[in-house]
N, C-alpha and C positions, 0 to 999 in steps of 0.2 A: 725736722729739717732733712734727716736721713731719708725719711719716706718720700719727701718731695724730690730729693736728689735721685733716688732709685726710680721714681716715676718718670722723671725727665730723661734718665738714661734709657729706660725701657721704650719711651716714646721715640727717642733718637734712633734706637735700634730698629724699631718698627718702620720708621720712615726710610732708613737706609736700606733695609731688607726689601721693602716695597719698591723702592727705586730700582734696585738691582733686578727684581723680577720684571719690571717694565722694560728694562734695558737689555733683556736677554737676547731677543731676536731683532728688535729695532735697536741695535747695539749702540748706535750713536745718532742723535738727531739734533743738528744745529740749524735746521732749515724750517721744518714744518711745524713742530710743537703743537700738534692737535691730538687730544685724547682719543678721538674716534679712530684716527689713523694708527696710533700706537696700539690700540686695542685689537684692531683687525690683523695687524702684522703679528702681534704676540699670539693670538689665537691660532692663526694658520701655522706660524713657525713652531709653536709648542706641539701641535698635533702632528706635524710632519716629523718632528724629532722623536716623539714618542713611538710613532709607527715605523720609522725607517732608521733611526739612529743617526740621521744626518741633520746637522744644524745649519740652517739657511739664515744668515744674518744680513741685515740691511744697514748700511752706513750712509747717513745723509750729512755731508760736510758743507760748511759754508765755503771753505777754501782749504786746499792741501797745505800741509806745513811747508814753510818757505824752503826752497831748494830741494824738495822731495817730490819725486814722480809718483803717479798713481800706483804703479806696480810696486815700487819700493815701499810705499806706505802700506799697501795690502799685505805684502810678504812679511813685513815687520809685525803686523797685527795677527796674521795667520799663525805665526810662530808661537803665539800665546795659547793657541787652542790645541788640545791633544785629541779631541774627537773629530770625526770627519766633518769638515766645515766648508761651506761655500759662502763667499762674501759677494754681495751685490753692492757696489759702491758708487755714490753720486757726489760730485763736487760742483756746487752751483757756480762759483766764480771762475773755476777752471773749465767749465762746460764739458766735463768728462763723465762718462759712465763706464764701468768695467765689471767683469765677473772673474774672480780667481778662486782657487781652491787650495787646500793644504794636502790634497791627494789627487793626483791626475786621474785616477780611476773613477772619480766622481763625475767626470765629464761624459761618461757613457750613459748617464741617467738623464741628461738634458742636452739640448743643442745650443751651445753658447753662441755660435755664429748667427743662428736664427733669431735668438732673443735680442741680440745687439744689432740686428740688421736695421739700417736707416729706412728701409722700404717695408711697407706693410702688406702689399698685395702682389700677386703674380702678374697682373696686368700692368701695374706701375713699374715693376721690375723689367718687363718686356719693353715698355716704352723707353725706359732709361737705357736699356741695352741697345736699342735701335739708334738712340741719339748719341751715346757716349762710347760705344764699343769701337775699338780700333781694328780688331780682327775677329775671326770666328771664335777663337778661344776665349777672348775677353767678353764676347757677346754671350756665350754660354754661362760664364762665371757671373756676370751681372744679372742675367735672366733668372738664374737659380738662387740669387741672394735676396730673399724676401721673408716676410713673416715676423718682422720686428714688432715687439710689443712695448718698447720703451721710447726709442728715438723718434718714431713718427709722431708720437704724442707730445714729446718735449719740443719738437720743431714747430708746433702750432703756436701762432701768435695769441697772446692773452693780455687783457688789461692788467694794470698794475696790481689791482686788488685780487686778481684771479691767478696770479703767477704761482703763489704757494700751493693753491689747489691743483694747478697743472702739474707741479712737481710731485705732489702726493699721489695724484691719479696715475701718472706715468710710472713711478717707481713701484707702486702697489701692483699695477698691471704686470710689470716685469717680474716682480716677486711671486705673484700668483702663477704666472706662466711657468717659471722654473719649478715651483712646488708641484704644480699639476703634472708636469712632465716626469718628475721624480716619482710621484705617486703612481702614475700610469706604468712606468718602467718596473716598479716594484710590485705592481698588481694589487694596489690597495686603493681605498676610497677615502678622501678627506672630507669630513663633514663640514669643515669651514671653507671648502672650495666651492664658490658659486658656480662652478662649471663653465658654461659658455657665456655667462653674464658679462665678462670682460670683453667678449667679442663685440658687444654692442658699441663699446667705445671705439674699437678698431673699425667697425662699420662706418661710424661717422667720420673717421679720418679718411677712409676710402671714398666716402661720398663727397667729402670736401675736395679730395684730389681729382676725382672724376669730373666734378663740377668745374674745377679749375681748367682741366684739360679740354673739356667741352667748350668752355668760354674762349679758350685760346684758339680752338679750331674755328668757331663761329667768327671771331674777330679776324682771323686769317682769311677766311672766305670773303667776308665783307670788304676787306682791304683789296683783295684780288678783283672783286666785282667793281669796286670804285675805280681801280686803275684801268680796267678794261673800258668802263664807261667814259673815263676821262680821255683816254686815247681816241675813242670813237668820236667824242665831241670835238677834239682837236682836229681830226680828219675832216669832219663836216664843215668846219670853219674854213 
């Protein structure tokens, strides 16, 4: 009986220890629950930490605790870590994504504004600046705000069965972007960094956007031509 009890205790310890290992860099996952996603985050996060001493942790929440803001939640969590830590946090129901650190000096290793930009390309940013800018200053600000690797993907429509995959792809893309920037700033190479592979995803986002813009231009021209023809017909009558 004692042997059985010891064996059960050892099994529980093994399971707990294994779970802690899996949860080290994908610190919390209430959304995706996919082994392949967990494995990729853990590999990249572990290598980044070993080579730079920086812990990049991903938080995937279903919803923020009631009455608590994203920033308050992140600061409360960051207080638990004594090593240099960056949190990339996503809340599905609150539709929020944020990046915070427990040491402001960590921001010099990556561009927070760029990662969280809702715009993926310079062309898209320029078009938005033309449409929404109120003055020259705001025009330059909007024009220079691009390169987002999370929000442009999250904004894409997806079928119900594809939503979780979209969340996983978007957050992995952002996690990879931050890790890649840190590695570049530190002058190291990450073996688990696929390099420009994630740019293929961004390429398709850009392709979708340009296609949408082109469609809008074509429809605008067709409408103008229709109005001109309609006026000419009215005159001839």
